[in-house]
Structure formats: structure tokens, C-alpha cells
C-alpha positions in Angstrom: -0.3 14.6 -25.3 -2.3 11.4 -25.1 -5.8 11.5 -23.9 -8.2 8.8 -22.9 -11.8 9.4 -23.9 -14.3 7.9 -21.4 -17.3 6.5 -23.2 -19.5 6.5 -20.1 -19.3 10.3 -19.6 -18.0 13.4 -21.4 -14.6 13.6 -19.8 -11.3 13.5 -21.7 -8.7 12.3 -19.2 -5.0 13.1 -19.3 -2.7 10.4 -18.0 -1.5 11.3 -14.5 -4.8 12.8 -13.4 -7.6 11.2 -11.5 -10.0 9.6 -13.8 -13.7 8.7 -13.8 -15.1 5.3 -14.6 -13.7 3.8 -17.8 -15.3 1.0 -19.8 -14.4 0.9 -23.5 -11.7 3.4 -24.2 -9.8 4.8 -27.2 -6.3 6.2 -26.9 -6.1 9.2 -29.2 -2.8 8.5 -30.9 -1.9 7.9 -34.5 -2.2 4.1 -34.2 -5.7 4.6 -32.9 -5.8 1.3 -31.1 -8.5 0.3 -28.5 -8.5 -1.3 -25.1 -11.5 -3.1 -23.8 -11.5 -3.2 -20.1 -13.9 -3.7 -17.3 -15.2 -0.5 -15.5 -13.1 0.5 -12.5 -12.7 3.8 -10.7 -8.9 4.1 -11.0 -6.8 5.2 -13.9 -5.4 1.8 -14.7 -8.8 0.6 -15.5 -7.8 1.7 -18.9 -4.2 0.7 -18.3 -3.3 4.2 -19.6 0.0 3.7 -21.5 2.0 6.2 -23.4 1.7 5.7 -27.2 5.0 3.8 -27.1 3.9 1.6 -24.1 7.0 2.6 -22.1 7.6 0.8 -18.8 10.0 1.1 -15.9 11.4 -2.0 -14.2 11.3 -2.6 -10.5 13.4 -5.5 -9.2 15.4 -6.8 -6.2 18.9 -8.1 -6.4 17.9 -11.7 -6.9 14.3 -11.6 -7.8 12.5 -11.2 -11.2 12.0 -7.9 -12.9 8.5 -6.3 -12.7 7.5 -4.0 -15.4 5.2 -1.1 -14.6 3.9 1.4 -17.2 5.5 4.8 -16.7 2.0 6.4 -16.9 0.9 4.4 -14.0 3.8 5.6 -12.0 2.8 9.2 -12.7 -0.5 8.5 -10.9 0.9 6.7 -7.8 4.5 7.4 -7.2 6.2 10.7 -8.0 9.5 9.3 -6.9 9.4 6.3 -9.3 8.0 8.4 -12.1 10.9 10.9 -11.7 13.4 8.0 -11.7 11.9 6.8 -15.0 11.6 10.1 -16.8 14.2 12.7 -15.3 17.9 12.2 -15.7 18.5 15.2 -13.3 16.7 13.3 -10.5 18.4 9.9 -10.4 20.7 9.4 -13.4 21.6 5.8 -12.7 18.0 4.6 -12.7 17.1 6.7 -15.7 19.8 5.4 -17.8 19.4 1.7 -16.8 15.6 1.9 -17.0 15.1 0.1 -13.6 15.4 0.6 -9.9 16.9 -2.2 -7.7 15.5 -2.5 -4.2 17.6 -4.3 -1.7 17.0 -5.3 1.9 13.4 -6.2 1.5 11.6 -9.5 1.0 10.6 -10.4 -2.5 6.9 -10.7 -1.4 7.0 -7.1 -0.2 8.4 -5.8 -3.5 5.9 -7.9 -5.4 3.0 -6.6 -3.2 4.1 -3.0 -3.9 4.2 -3.7 -7.7 0.8 -5.4 -7.5 -0.6 -2.3 -5.9 0.9 -0.1 -8.6 -0.5 -2.4 -11.4 -4.0 -3.2 -9.9 -4.7 -0.6 -7.2 -5.1 -2.9 -4.2 -2.9 -4.7 -1.7 -3.5 -8.0 0.0 -0.6 -8.2 2.4 -2.7 -10.0 5.1 -2.9 -13.1 2.7 0.6 -14.0 3.8 1.2 -16.4 6.8 0.3 -14.9 10.2 3.9 -15.3 11.4 5.2 -13.3 8.5 2.5 -10.7 8.3 3.9 -8.1 10.7 7.2 -8.0 8.9 5.5 -8.0 5.5 3.3 -5.0 6.5 6.2 -3.1 7.9 8.3 -3.5 4.8 5.4 -2.6 2.5 4.7 0.5 4.6 8.4 1.5 4.4 8.3 1.0 0.6 5.3 3.2 0.4 7.1 5.8 2.4 10.3 5.6 0.3 8.6 6.0 -3.0 5.8 8.2 -1.8 2.9 5.9 -2.8 0.3 7.7 -0.7 -2.6 5.5 -1.6 -0.7 2.3 -0.6 0.3 4.0 2.7 -3.2 4.9 3.6 -4.5 1.5 2.7 -1.9 -0.1 4.9 -2.7 2.1 7.8 -6.3 1.1 7.7 -5.8 -2.6 7.1 -3.1 -2.9 9.7 -5.3 -1.2 12.3 -8.1 -3.7 11.5 -5.8 -6.7 11.6 -4.4 -5.7 15.1 -7.7 -4.4 16.4 -9.5 -6.2 19.3 -12.8 -4.6 18.3 -15.3 -7.2 17.5 -13.3 -9.9 19.4 -16.3 -11.1 21.3 -15.4 -14.7 21.6 -12.3 -16.8 22.3 -11.4 -17.1 18.6 -11.6 -13.3 18.2 -9.5 -12.7 21.2 -7.0 -15.3 20.1 -6.8 -13.6 16.7 -6.1 -10.2 18.2 -3.7 -11.6 20.7 -1.6 -13.3 18.0 -1.6 -10.2 15.8 -0.3 -8.1 18.7 2.2 -10.7 19.6 3.6 -10.7 16.1 3.9 -6.9 16.0 5.4 -6.7 19.5 8.1 -9.2 18.4 9.4 -6.4 16.1 8.2 -3.4 17.8 11.3 -1.3 17.4 11.2 -1.8 13.6 7.5 -0.8 13.3 7.0 2.7 11.9 5.5 5.2 14.4 2.3 5.6 12.2 1.5 1.9 12.4 2.2 1.8 16.1 -0.2 4.7 16.7 -2.9 3.2 14.5 -2.6 0.0 16.5 -2.6 1.7 19.9 -5.6 3.8 19.0 -7.7 0.7 18.1 -6.8 -0.8 21.5 -7.4 2.4 23.5 -10.9 2.6 21.8 -11.6 -0.9 22.8 -10.4 -1.0 26.4 -13.7 0.3 27.9 -15.8 -2.4 26.2 -16.3 -6.1 26.7 -13.4 -8.3 27.6 -11.5 -5.3 29.0 -9.6 -7.5 31.5 -8.5 -9.9 28.8 -7.4 -6.9 26.7 -5.5 -5.4 29.5 -3.6 -8.7 29.8 -2.5 -8.4 26.2 -1.5 -4.8 26.5 0.6 -5.6 29.5 2.8 -7.9 27.5 4.9 -5.0 26.3 5.7 -1.8 28.3 6.1 0.5 25.3 2.8 -0.8 23.8 1.0 -0.2 27.1 2.5 3.3 27.2 1.3 4.0 23.6 -2.2 2.8 24.5 -2.2 5.0 27.6 -1.1 8.0 25.5 -3.9 7.5 23.0 -6.4 7.1 25.9 -5.2 10.4 27.6 -5.3 12.2 24.1 -9.0 11.1 23.7 -10.0 12.2 27.2 
């Protein structure tokens, strides 16, 4: 088994487990090579590779292949990790060394890979008109491959993006209105967890400033209005 020795503390870390801060690390294998990395809190601060540096490829039908170290998959995605290492789980992907994802935008697949590689996601950097679809696809990918940290990050950032809280001027209200309009345009495709996160934010804000303007936005879509009322009743 390969261990990573953290030089900032006394821990020996096994790939696949949560790790502590890592700065300069040695991978204890016969080649005894070193990786110099900045200090982060996540395992891929050290880019914990197996001694052979094995990777698994994630790709779409037409897009470029993205290589992700198998050791990283063992941290973030039990489904992808099993595809890469267990022939009894998904023989096709194991033999071919890759998984092909269809029916998703290339930007969504790349965003998932970026999260696996770097531990963060910046889905809100896409154009506002595309943001709702991108967030929904990325959340569905997180569900499909059981990437729990990505799913949690998306729930939080999606709620912030669609939230009217802090919208105390015309620009803020316009931002919230545009975000909601984008989501309502594909409401039936939005996972229930994202719907609930959005409705909860609006229910919490309805008693504050600009409540009349917020009610006008909520009234744009009957199912959204119902979801906000359900959240308000649940809090009561």
C-alpha cells in the first residue's frame, strides 16, 4: 500500500482517506520520487497517485478524453472508482479504461472533471442563460456517480444564486428575478433537491424587504409558488 507522509504533521495518509494539510510530500514507493505542492486541505493537494500513476478516462461521445487519477476517484466517487478497478461492477468500462457520458453538455462533463481534479466547481461562471441547465446537468452527474461533495457544493451555490436575500436594490432584484426565470423555464427538469433549496431561500426572504416585489416573482409559476408556500408552512 502506498502512503503519503505529511511533513506538516505526524500523519501517514492512505490514499482514499481524508487527509490533513500537505505541503512537501514523499510517496513511499520504490522509485521514491517527490511531489512539491502548495498546501491544501484535500487529498489531491498531493495529487495522490498510485505508484504506476494509473488514470481512468472520462469522455463524451464527441468531446476530448479527460484523465483522472484512480486514487482521486477513490476519494470522491465510489461509482467511478469501481468502474476503473472492478471488472465485476462494470466490465465494459473496466476493460476499456474509460466511461462515455452521453446526453450532457461538454461544459457539464468538464466541470465535473474539474471538481474531481481540483476540488471546486465554478458552474456559475457560464452565461446566465445557460446557467440553470448547466447546474441541473452537473447535479445529475453528481447523483449518477455519487460525488457527494460536488452535490453538496451545488446545492449551496444554487441556493445562493437563486436567492433573493440581500437583493435590496433594483440590480439585486433583477438578478434574483433573472435567476428564477431561468430555472422556471426548465422547472420540470430540475431535481427536487434543487427546487427545495431554491424554494427555501425564497420562503425565508418573503417576510423581509421588497416582499411585494418577491411575491410578483413567485407568482410567475404556480408550482414554484406552491413549493414556496410548502416551505413556509413547514417552517411555521
